[in-house]
N, C-alpha and C positions, 0 to 999 in steps of 0.2 A: 134130640129134635130141637130146632130153633124155636125161640119164643114167639108168641103171637105178634109182639111189637116189631121184632126183626123181620118177620115175614111181611107185615103190612108195609114197612119201609121199603122192602125190596119190590113189592108189588107197585108201589107208588113210583119208584125209580124206573121200573120197566115201562110203566104207563107213560111217563114223561118222555122216555126214549122213543116210544111208539108214536107219540105226537110229532116228534121231530122228524122221524123217518117218513111219516105220512105226509107231512108238509113238504119235505124234499121230493117225495114221489110226485106230488101235484105240480110243484115247480118244474121238475124235469119233464113232465108230460107236456106242460105248456111250451117249454123251450124246444122240446123234441119236434113238435108240429112245425114250428117256425124253421128249425134247422133242416127238417126234411123238405119243406117247400123250397128253401134256398138251394139245397143240394140238387133237387130234381130240376129246378130252373136252370142250373148251370150245366147239367148233364148233356143236353142236346148240342150246345156250343162246343163243349169239351170233346164229345164223340166225333163231331164233324171236323173240327180242326185236327184231331188225331188222325182221322181217315185221310184228310188232304195231305198232311205231313207224311203219312205212310206212303201215299201214292207218289209224293215228291221224291222219296228215296229210290223209286224205280224210274224216275223221269229221265228222258234223254236230254241232258243239258251239259254244256262244257263246264259250267261253274259248279263246283262241289263245295258246299259249306262244310266247315269242320265238324258240325253236328252230325253230318251224314257219312263221315269217313270212319270206317272201322279200323281200329288199331290192334295189331296182333304182334306179340302177345300182350295181354293186359298186365302191366307192372304195378299200377296203383289205381285205386277206385275211390270215388266219393259216395258218401251215404247221406241221404236226407231222411231223417227219422221224424215222423209226425206222431205225437202223443197228445194227451190232454194236459191241461194245467192243474187240474184238480183230481182227487181220487174219488172213492166211493162210487165207482162205476163197474163193479164186478171184475171180471178178468180181462177187460178191454186192453189195458196197457200191458199187463203181463203176457198176453198172447202175442202181441206184436213185438215186444222186447225179446221174448223167447225165440221168435222167428229170426229176428235180427242177429241175436247171439249165435244162432246156428250158421248164418251166412258169414259172420265175422270169423268163426272158427274155420270155415271152409277157406276163406281168404288167407288166414294164418297158415293153414296146411299147404296151400299152394304158393306160399311165399309172397303174397301180394300185400302191399301197403294200402292203408285206407285212412281217410279223414272224414269227419262227420259234421253235418249241420243239423242241429236239433231244433225242432219247432214244437214247443210245449215243455212245460216245467218237468214233467215226469221223465221224459226221455233225456232231457238235459242233465237231471240229477243222476240218472242211471249211467250215462256215459262218463260223467265225472267220477263216479265210484268205480267204474270198470277201467278207468285209466285210458280211455280212448282219446284220440287226437280230435279236439273240437275246434273247428276253424270259424264257426259262427253259430249264433243261436237266436231264437225269438221266443219270448215267453209273455204271458199276460195278454193274449189275443182277445179275450172276452168271449161273448156269445156270437159275435158277427165277424167273420174273417175279412180283412182288408188287404188287398193285393200290395199296396204300397208298404205295408209293414213286413210283408213276406219276401218281396223280391230283393231287398237289400242283402238279406242273409244268404239267399240262394245265389245271388250274383257272385259271391265269393267262390262258390263251386264252379260256376260257369266260367269265370275268369281263369280258374285253375285248369279247367278243361281246355280252354283256348290256348293257354300257355304250354300245354303238354305235361303239366304236373300230375294230372290224373288221366287215365285212358278210358274210363267209363264212369257213368253217374247212375246211381240206383236210388230208388225212393221206397220207403216202407211206411205204410199207413193202414188203417182199418177201413175196409169197404163196407158200406151199408147195404145189407141184403133185405132185411125186414126188421120189424121191431124186436123180434126175438132172436135174430141171427145177425152177427157182424163177423166179417171174414178178414183176418190179417193178410196183407198183400205186400209182397216184395218184388218189384219189377224194375226193369232197366229203363231209364229215362233217356240217356245218351250213351253211345251214338244211336240215333234214331234208326230203327229197323222196321221196314214195311211188314216183314213177316211177324214181328212181335205185336204190332197193332192190328193185325188181321187183314191187311190190304193184299190185293192180288199181285202177282208178279208180272202183270201186264206192263209193257213199256209205255209210259205216258209221254205225250208230246204236248207241252203247254206253250202258250203264247204269253210272254211276259211284257208288261208295260210298267215303267219305262225300260227296265232291263232286268235280266235274270237275277243279278246280284242284289239289287235293291229289294226286289220282291221276296226272294228267298231269305235274305237276312231278317227282314221284318217278320215274315211268316213264322220262322222257326223260333224267334223270340216270343211271339204270341203263343206258339205251341207250348213252350216251356212254362210260360205264365199260366196258361189255361190248365195244364196238368197239375201244377202246384196248387192253384186255387181249388180245383176240383177235389184233389186229395184231402186238403184241409176241410173243405165242406163235407166230404164223406165222413171224415174222422169225427167232426163235430156232431153230425147226425147220429153216428154210431155211439158217441159218448153219452148223449142225452138219452138215447134208447136204453143203453146198458145201465145207466144210472136209475132210470125209472123202474126197470125190472129188478135191479138190486135193492132199491128202497122198498118196493112192494114185497119182495121176499123177506126183507128185514122186518117190515110191519107185520106180516103174517106170522113170522117166527116169534115176534114179541107178543102177539095175541095168544099164541100157543103157550108161551112161557107164563103169561099172566093167568091163563086157565089152570095150568098145573100148580102154580103158587097158591091160587085161591083154594084149590082142592086140599093142598097141604095145610093151609091155614085153617080150613074148616075141620080137618081131622084133628089138628092140634087143639083147636077150641073145644071140639067135642070131647077129646081126651081130658082136658082140664076140667070141664063141667062134670064129667063122669067121676073124676077123682074127688072133686069137692063133695058131690053127693055121697060117694062112698064114705068119706070122712065124717059127714054129718050123720049118716045112718049108723056108722060104727060108734060114734060118740053117744048117740041116743040109746043104742043097745047097751053100752057100758053103764049108763046111768040107771 
């Protein structure tokens, strides 16, 4: 059995760790509320432009933007992977990375090439270790997403799509459901499909001013920007929620460990006292 001093040192070490995890839990809770407010504020615009863009895919217009043209068969694909910059957030990153790896294996089995854009340090490091083709990346976004930092890296994939270097563009991120649940999502961003975004197959007849090309070109760029920003906002809200839950679990586990160590310490102390008394009694009897 360990000595009393060793057990006391271990108890002190675990108590210090618990103070750190408790502080991180409180910080994550504060950031989580702000991230959730930001994510919920962006959702209505994102859902609306998504619906309008989906309706546009069924519109009766002579001009067809490349983002609306389906290419068969798909020979190459682009991946936009969104993860966190930091760890200590439970299984948040491992869940989305596991889903992306599954899709990458499907691409390999089908003979499709793919290139990736990584938003977040964890995904960037993973793709480097996996030997994937990384064409652009963004790290160090902080606690607030800024579109001007994101669109530059994403534009590399959009340019590749316009040039025909890739035939489809996919995005993988973690969608916020509630504080206790976050869902990894892998969905097609381009070419835009009305069926994929849930729009009806009704043929739409829009009136464009000044002309169809100018309106559609600008609208679809706004659509891509909105989807990227919304995905990053969802991922950040999920990250802070997962970190708060993980740190609370760590604090609770540390409290349990401290209780067990104190019990062991008391038993060791009691055994030492009993031994000393026995020695004193034995010595007195011998005299």
